[in-house]
C-alpha positions as CSV (number, residue, x, y, z in Angstrom):
1,V,96.9,23.8,-54.6
2,Y,96.0,20.3,-55.8
3,P,98.3,17.4,-55.0
4,G,101.0,17.0,-57.6
5,G,100.0,20.4,-59.2
6,L,101.7,23.7,-59.5
7,L,100.4,26.8,-57.8
8,G,97.9,28.5,-60.0
9,W,95.8,25.5,-60.8
10,A,93.3,26.4,-58.1
11,A,91.4,29.7,-57.7
12,S,93.8,32.6,-57.5
13,W,93.5,36.4,-56.7
14,N,95.6,39.4,-56.3
15,A,95.6,42.4,-53.9
16,R,94.0,44.6,-56.6
17,G,90.7,42.7,-56.5
18,L,91.0,40.4,-59.5
19,Y,90.1,36.7,-59.3
20,L,90.9,33.9,-61.7
21,T,89.9,30.3,-62.0
22,Q,91.0,27.8,-64.6
23,N,89.5,24.7,-66.3
24,S,92.0,22.6,-68.0
25,L,91.8,21.8,-71.7
26,F,93.5,18.9,-73.3
27,P,94.6,19.8,-76.9
28,K,95.9,17.1,-79.3
29,R,99.1,19.2,-79.8
30,N,101.1,21.4,-77.5
31,L,103.5,24.2,-78.5
32,P,107.0,23.0,-77.9
33,G,108.9,25.6,-75.9
34,G,105.7,27.4,-74.8
35,L,105.0,28.4,-71.3
36,S,103.0,26.3,-68.8
37,S,99.5,27.8,-68.2
38,A,100.2,28.0,-64.5
39,F,103.2,30.2,-65.0
40,V,101.4,32.5,-67.6
41,Q,98.5,32.9,-65.3
42,R,100.6,33.7,-62.2
43,A,102.7,36.3,-64.1
44,A,99.5,37.9,-65.5
45,L,97.7,38.0,-62.2
46,C,100.5,38.8,-59.8
47,G,103.3,40.3,-62.0
48,A,106.2,38.5,-63.3
49,G,108.8,40.0,-60.9
50,G,111.6,42.3,-61.8
51,G,109.4,45.3,-60.9
52,E,106.5,44.3,-63.1
53,A,103.2,45.2,-61.4
54,A,100.2,43.0,-60.9
55,A,97.2,43.5,-63.2
56,G,94.8,46.1,-61.9
57,S,92.0,45.8,-64.3
58,L,90.4,43.1,-66.5
59,D,91.8,44.7,-69.6
60,E,95.4,44.6,-68.2
61,L,94.8,40.9,-67.1
62,V,93.5,39.9,-70.5
63,G,96.4,41.7,-72.2
64,A,99.0,39.9,-70.1
65,L,97.3,36.5,-70.7
66,S,97.1,37.2,-74.5
67,T,100.8,38.1,-74.9
68,P,102.8,36.1,-72.2
69,R,106.1,37.5,-71.1
70,G,108.8,37.1,-73.7
71,G,106.2,36.3,-76.4
72,L,106.7,32.6,-76.1
73,G,103.0,31.7,-76.0
74,W,101.2,29.0,-74.1
75,S,102.3,25.4,-74.4
76,S,98.7,24.2,-74.0
77,A,95.3,25.7,-73.5
78,A,93.1,26.6,-70.6
79,S,89.6,28.0,-70.1
80,L,89.7,30.9,-67.7
81,N,87.1,32.6,-65.6
82,L,88.0,36.2,-64.7
83,V,86.2,38.4,-62.1
84,S,86.9,41.9,-61.0
């Protein structure tokens, strides 16, 4: 965790052997009402709670990152590095 940052901005992993790192991007416009990249990534990697399981494969992780919970989309962008 970086000072002043949310959990998820540093390297993250789950118990199923998936690793994720993020590089921030700074778009000129953000999506109002969209989700923070840290929250989208945490939900995709570790499960969003409510009985939702953590991703177990790269395909599951990419799918969860592509369609964030609730279909709200990302508020801003990030460059992700995924390793299985």
